[in-house]
C-alpha positions as CSV (number, residue, x, y, z in Angstrom):
1,M,-51.4,44.1,122.8
2,L,-50.1,47.0,120.7
3,P,-46.7,46.4,119.1
4,T,-43.7,48.4,120.4
5,A,-40.3,49.3,119.1
6,P,-37.3,51.3,120.2
7,F,-38.0,54.9,119.5
8,G,-34.8,55.6,117.6
9,S,-31.8,55.8,120.0
10,T,-33.8,57.3,122.9
11,G,-33.9,54.1,124.9
12,H,-37.7,54.3,125.0
13,H,-39.8,51.4,123.6
14,S,-42.8,53.3,122.2
15,T,-46.0,51.8,121.1
16,R,-45.9,52.0,117.3
17,V,-49.2,53.8,117.5
18,I,-48.6,57.2,118.9
19,F,-51.5,59.3,120.1
20,G,-51.8,62.4,118.1
21,A,-53.0,64.9,120.7
22,A,-54.1,67.4,118.2
23,A,-57.3,65.5,118.7
24,L,-57.7,67.3,122.1
25,G,-57.3,70.8,120.8
26,G,-61.0,71.6,120.5
27,M,-62.4,69.3,123.1
28,S,-64.0,70.0,126.4
29,Q,-61.9,68.9,129.4
30,Q,-64.3,66.0,130.1
31,R,-64.2,64.8,126.5
32,A,-60.4,65.1,126.6
33,D,-60.2,63.1,129.9
34,D,-62.3,60.4,128.4
35,T,-60.1,60.2,125.3
36,L,-57.0,60.0,127.3
37,E,-58.4,57.2,129.5
38,Q,-59.2,55.4,126.2
39,I,-55.6,55.6,125.0
40,D,-54.4,54.5,128.4
41,R,-56.6,51.4,128.3
42,A,-55.5,50.7,124.8
43,G,-51.9,50.6,126.0
44,I,-50.5,53.6,124.1
45,N,-47.5,54.9,125.9
46,H,-46.4,57.9,123.7
47,I,-48.3,61.2,123.4
48,D,-47.5,63.8,120.6
49,T,-48.8,67.3,121.0
50,A,-47.8,70.9,120.0
51,A,-48.0,74.4,121.3
52,G,-50.1,75.2,118.2
53,Y,-52.7,72.5,118.8
54,G,-55.4,74.7,120.3
55,D,-56.0,73.8,123.9
56,S,-54.3,70.4,123.6
57,E,-51.5,71.0,126.1
58,D,-54.0,72.4,128.7
59,R,-56.2,69.4,128.2
60,L,-53.3,67.1,128.9
61,R,-52.4,68.7,132.3
62,P,-54.9,66.8,134.6
63,F,-54.0,63.5,133.0
64,L,-50.3,64.0,133.2
65,S,-50.5,65.1,136.8
66,E,-51.4,61.4,137.6
67,H,-49.8,59.4,134.7
68,R,-46.8,61.4,133.5
69,G,-44.3,58.6,134.3
70,R,-46.1,56.1,132.0
71,F,-45.8,58.2,128.8
72,F,-43.2,59.4,126.5
73,L,-44.3,63.0,126.0
74,A,-43.5,65.0,122.9
75,T,-44.5,68.6,122.0
76,K,-43.5,71.0,119.2
77,T,-42.5,74.6,118.7
78,G,-43.4,76.5,115.5
79,E,-40.9,79.3,116.3
80,R,-37.7,79.7,114.3
81,D,-36.0,82.3,116.5
82,G,-34.2,80.8,119.5
83,G,-35.5,83.2,122.1
84,A,-39.1,82.8,120.9
85,A,-38.8,79.0,120.8
86,R,-37.4,78.9,124.3
87,A,-40.3,81.0,125.6
88,E,-42.8,78.7,123.8
89,L,-41.2,75.6,125.3
90,E,-41.4,77.1,128.7
91,R,-45.1,77.9,128.2
92,S,-45.7,74.4,127.0
93,L,-44.2,73.0,130.2
94,E,-46.3,75.3,132.3
95,R,-49.5,74.5,130.4
96,M,-48.9,70.8,130.8
97,G,-47.7,71.0,134.4
98,V,-44.5,69.2,133.8
99,D,-40.8,70.1,134.3
100,Q,-39.5,68.3,131.2
101,V,-40.7,66.8,128.0
102,D,-39.1,63.8,126.5
103,L,-39.1,65.3,123.0
104,I,-39.3,68.8,121.6
105,Q,-39.8,69.0,117.8
106,L,-39.3,71.8,115.3
107,H,-42.8,72.0,113.9
108,N,-43.2,71.8,110.1
109,L,-39.7,73.0,109.2
110,V,-39.9,73.0,105.4
111,E,-39.5,76.5,103.9
112,P,-35.9,77.4,103.0
113,D,-36.0,80.9,104.6
114,E,-37.3,79.4,107.9
115,W,-34.7,76.6,107.7
116,D,-31.9,79.1,107.4
117,V,-33.2,81.0,110.5
118,A,-33.7,77.9,112.5
119,F,-30.1,76.7,111.9
120,A,-28.4,80.1,112.2
121,P,-26.7,81.2,115.4
122,G,-29.5,82.3,117.8
123,G,-32.0,80.0,116.0
124,V,-34.3,77.4,117.4
125,V,-31.8,74.5,116.8
126,A,-29.2,76.1,119.1
127,A,-31.9,77.1,121.6
128,M,-33.4,73.6,121.9
129,A,-29.9,72.1,122.3
130,Q,-29.4,74.5,125.2
131,A,-32.8,73.5,126.6
132,R,-31.8,69.9,126.4
133,D,-28.5,70.6,128.2
134,E,-30.6,72.3,131.0
135,G,-33.0,69.3,131.3
136,L,-36.1,70.9,129.8
137,T,-36.2,68.2,127.1
138,R,-34.4,65.0,126.7
139,F,-34.4,64.8,122.9
140,I,-34.9,67.0,119.8
141,G,-36.8,66.1,116.7
142,V,-38.1,67.8,113.5
143,T,-41.5,67.5,111.7
144,G,-43.0,68.5,108.4
145,H,-45.7,68.1,105.7
146,G,-45.8,68.2,102.0
147,L,-43.8,66.5,99.2
148,R,-40.6,68.3,99.9
149,I,-40.2,67.3,103.5
150,A,-38.4,64.0,103.2
151,S,-35.6,65.6,101.3
152,V,-35.5,68.5,103.7
153,H,-35.2,66.1,106.6
154,V,-32.3,64.4,104.9
155,R,-30.6,67.8,104.7
156,G,-31.5,68.5,108.3
157,L,-30.0,65.3,109.6
158,E,-26.7,66.3,107.9
159,A,-26.8,69.6,109.8
160,F,-27.9,68.4,113.3
161,P,-28.2,65.0,115.0
162,F,-32.0,65.0,115.4
163,D,-33.5,62.1,117.4
164,S,-36.7,61.8,115.4
165,V,-38.3,62.9,112.2
166,L,-42.0,63.0,111.2
167,F,-43.4,63.0,107.6
168,P,-46.5,62.0,105.7
169,F,-46.8,58.4,104.6
170,N,-49.6,56.5,103.0
171,H,-50.2,54.4,99.9
172,S,-51.3,57.3,97.7
173,L,-48.4,59.5,98.6
174,V,-45.7,56.8,98.2
175,G,-47.3,56.0,94.9
176,L,-45.7,59.3,93.7
177,D,-42.3,58.2,92.4
178,A,-40.3,61.2,93.4
179,Y,-41.8,61.3,96.9
180,R,-41.2,57.6,97.4
181,S,-37.6,57.9,96.4
182,D,-37.1,60.7,98.9
183,V,-38.8,58.8,101.7
184,E,-36.7,55.7,101.0
185,E,-33.5,57.7,101.3
186,L,-34.7,59.4,104.5
187,R,-35.6,56.0,106.0
188,A,-32.2,54.6,105.1
189,V,-30.5,57.5,106.8
190,C,-32.7,57.1,109.9
191,R,-32.0,53.4,110.1
192,E,-28.3,54.0,109.8
193,R,-28.2,56.7,112.5
194,G,-30.8,55.4,114.9
195,V,-33.3,58.1,114.2
196,A,-37.0,57.4,115.0
197,A,-39.2,57.7,111.9
198,Q,-42.8,58.9,112.6
199,T,-45.5,59.0,110.1
200,I,-48.7,61.1,109.7
201,K,-51.7,61.1,107.4
202,S,-51.9,57.3,107.4
203,I,-55.7,57.2,106.9
204,A,-56.1,60.3,104.8
205,R,-58.7,60.0,102.0
206,G,-57.9,63.4,100.5
207,R,-58.9,67.1,100.7
208,W,-62.3,68.1,101.8
209,A,-64.6,68.7,98.9
210,D,-66.3,71.4,101.0
211,P,-63.6,72.8,103.4
212,D,-66.2,74.9,105.2
213,Q,-68.2,71.9,106.4
214,P,-67.6,71.0,110.1
215,H,-64.8,68.5,110.6
216,F,-62.2,67.4,113.1
217,S,-59.1,67.2,110.9
218,W,-58.0,69.4,108.0
219,Y,-58.0,66.5,105.6
220,E,-60.9,64.0,105.0
221,P,-60.1,60.7,106.7
222,L,-61.2,57.2,105.7
223,T,-64.1,56.1,107.9
224,D,-64.7,52.5,106.7
225,P,-63.2,50.2,109.3
226,D,-61.8,47.7,106.8
227,A,-60.2,50.4,104.7
228,I,-58.7,52.0,107.9
229,A,-57.3,48.6,108.9
230,R,-55.6,48.2,105.6
231,A,-54.2,51.8,105.7
232,V,-52.8,51.2,109.2
233,R,-51.3,47.9,108.1
234,F,-49.7,49.6,105.2
235,V,-47.7,51.7,107.6
236,L,-47.1,49.2,110.5
237,A,-46.0,46.4,108.2
238,E,-42.8,48.5,107.8
239,P,-41.0,47.7,111.1
240,D,-39.1,51.0,111.2
241,L,-42.2,53.2,111.1
242,F,-44.4,54.7,113.9
243,L,-47.9,55.8,113.2
244,N,-49.3,59.0,114.7
245,T,-53.1,58.9,115.0
246,T,-55.5,61.3,113.4
247,S,-57.0,64.4,115.0
248,D,-60.4,62.9,114.5
249,A,-60.6,61.0,117.8
250,R,-63.8,59.2,116.7
251,L,-61.5,57.0,114.5
252,L,-59.1,56.1,117.3
253,P,-60.8,52.7,118.2
254,A,-60.6,51.6,114.6
255,I,-56.9,52.5,114.4
256,V,-56.1,50.7,117.6
257,D,-58.0,47.6,116.6
258,A,-56.1,47.5,113.3
259,A,-52.8,47.8,115.1
260,N,-53.7,45.0,117.5
261,G,-54.3,42.6,114.7
262,D,-52.3,40.9,112.0
263,L,-49.8,43.5,110.5
264,T,-49.2,41.8,107.3
265,A,-49.0,44.3,104.5
266,P,-52.1,44.7,102.3
267,T,-51.6,44.0,98.7
268,D,-51.3,46.8,96.2
269,E,-54.4,45.5,94.5
270,A,-56.4,45.9,97.8
271,M,-55.0,49.4,98.3
272,R,-55.8,50.4,94.8
273,A,-59.3,49.1,95.2
274,D,-59.8,51.2,98.3
275,A,-58.5,54.2,96.4
276,E,-61.0,53.7,93.7
277,R,-63.9,52.9,96.0
278,F,-63.4,55.7,98.5
279,G,-61.8,58.3,96.2
280,V,-58.4,58.3,97.9
281,S,-55.9,60.8,96.4
282,P,-52.6,62.4,97.5
283,L,-53.0,65.3,99.8
284,F,-50.1,67.3,98.5
285,D,-49.1,68.4,94.9
286,G,-45.9,70.3,95.7
287,R,-47.7,73.6,95.9
288,E,-51.0,73.8,97.8
289,L,-51.1,72.8,101.5
290,E,-47.3,72.4,101.7
291,R,-47.3,74.6,104.8
292,I,-50.2,72.9,106.7
């Protein structure tokens, strides 16, 4: 059985493996239906999608029409202006065929100019607070990528009581001293305030050597089952963290198997050996790919 934990202060006990529904974005409806049945059988009870994930929200609609009550449902808006964000949220509800999401997240809010617009009067933060008051969402979160995001989230939590944050977390990234320090500060704030801490990029191997080759995720993932298991355990050994699955749905069974097993943290020696064997490297360098 998959481990569960309180999702911050929301009152929901989410599986610590959250289905990253970006995986559905380019699928046929039949393939998406099969994937959703797979996550249901696995016991996952939390789905994370976004308006910008291709056809993901549309692909969720048939499944949610039968199973909505069993899942904590999260989506995201990439808009910074309040009116545009409200319109995007309403489109998301329509696409998924639901009246309410459990969590709306401000998608990849990293850049200072976007941050200023988001928090200004008439920005997305005020608009989503209004949407929450009207019952279109129950909770509000914020997400991001890159090496700056942990410190940006700390700043965001000072400005607004977000219910969740999302940030990259894996052995190669937390091996960077400055990023690890920022993540430790963010996690401490989240624990103190009852904010859910979600992680992404857990099984990232690195950037694609040939970005033009066909692939299902923008980064190259690990594919070795034992290495995936160690990468998953590296995250889930930390009891305050949730793990969002990769957009390459072919790797979902390996992630679920790892989460169902012993969650003892792998040794640094084992993780370093995987990095050497499989060429694992940090995805971000503070410049390139920060906006992805």
